[in-house]
C-alpha positions in Angstrom: -8.4 -1.9 -5.8 -10.8 1.1 -5.7 -13.6 1.2 -3.2 -17.0 1.4 -4.9 -19.5 3.5 -3.0 -22.9 4.7 -4.3 -23.4 7.9 -2.4 -26.9 8.5 -3.7 -28.0 5.0 -2.6 -26.4 5.5 0.8 -28.2 8.8 1.3 -31.5 7.3 0.2 -31.0 4.3 2.6 -30.4 6.7 5.4 -33.6 8.6 4.6 -35.6 5.4 4.4 -34.2 4.4 7.8 -35.7 7.6 9.3 -32.7 10.0 9.2 -33.7 13.5 8.1 -32.6 14.3 4.6 -30.2 17.1 5.5 -28.5 14.8 8.1 -28.3 11.9 5.6 -26.7 14.3 3.1 -24.2 15.5 5.6 -23.4 11.9 6.7 -22.9 10.9 3.1 -20.5 13.8 2.4 -18.5 13.0 5.6 -18.3 9.4 4.6 -17.1 10.3 1.1 -14.4 12.5 2.6 -13.3 9.6 4.9 -13.1 7.2 2.0 -11.0 9.8 0.1 -8.6 10.0 3.1 -8.4 6.2 3.3 -7.5 6.0 -0.4 -4.8 8.6 0.0 -3.3 6.8 3.0 -3.5 3.5 1.1 -1.6 4.9 -1.9 1.0 6.5 0.4 1.4 3.1 2.1 1.7 1.3 -1.2 4.4 3.8 -2.4 6.4 3.3 0.8 6.1 -0.5 0.5 7.3 -0.3 -3.1 10.3 1.8 -1.9 11.1 -0.7 0.9 10.8 -3.6 -1.6 13.3 -1.9 -3.9 15.7 -1.2 -1.0 15.5 -4.8 0.1 16.1 -6.1 -3.4 19.2 -3.8 -3.6 20.5 -5.1 -0.3 19.9 -8.7 -1.3 21.7 -8.1 -4.6 24.7 -6.5 -2.8 24.9 -9.3 -0.2 24.6 -12.0 -2.9 27.4 -10.4 -5.0 29.6 -10.1 -1.9 29.0 -13.8 -1.0 29.8 -14.9 -4.6 32.9 -12.8 -4.6 34.2 -14.3 -1.3 33.2 -17.8 -2.5 35.2 -17.3 -5.7 38.2 -16.0 -3.7 38.1 -19.1 -1.4 37.9 -21.4 -4.4 40.7 -19.6 -6.1 42.9 -19.9 -3.0 42.0 -23.6 -2.6 43.0 -24.3 -6.2 46.3 -22.6 -5.8 47.3 -24.8 -2.8 
């Protein structure tokens, strides 16, 4: 979910609070850069989680198939007795 940030409103609020306009502008630009970094890290984390999810699903499918195979072999041996 994207983060909504009104940079102009933020800068105006800083100026209204008594921050000089050039400092308010610099703060707003720094904050925008930080938000961009957070968005990048978030998408990197989401991509890694998706990879882990896929790997876990593959491991589960393999384990399930092995369990079914062993179970089938046990039942086949039991029936032949």
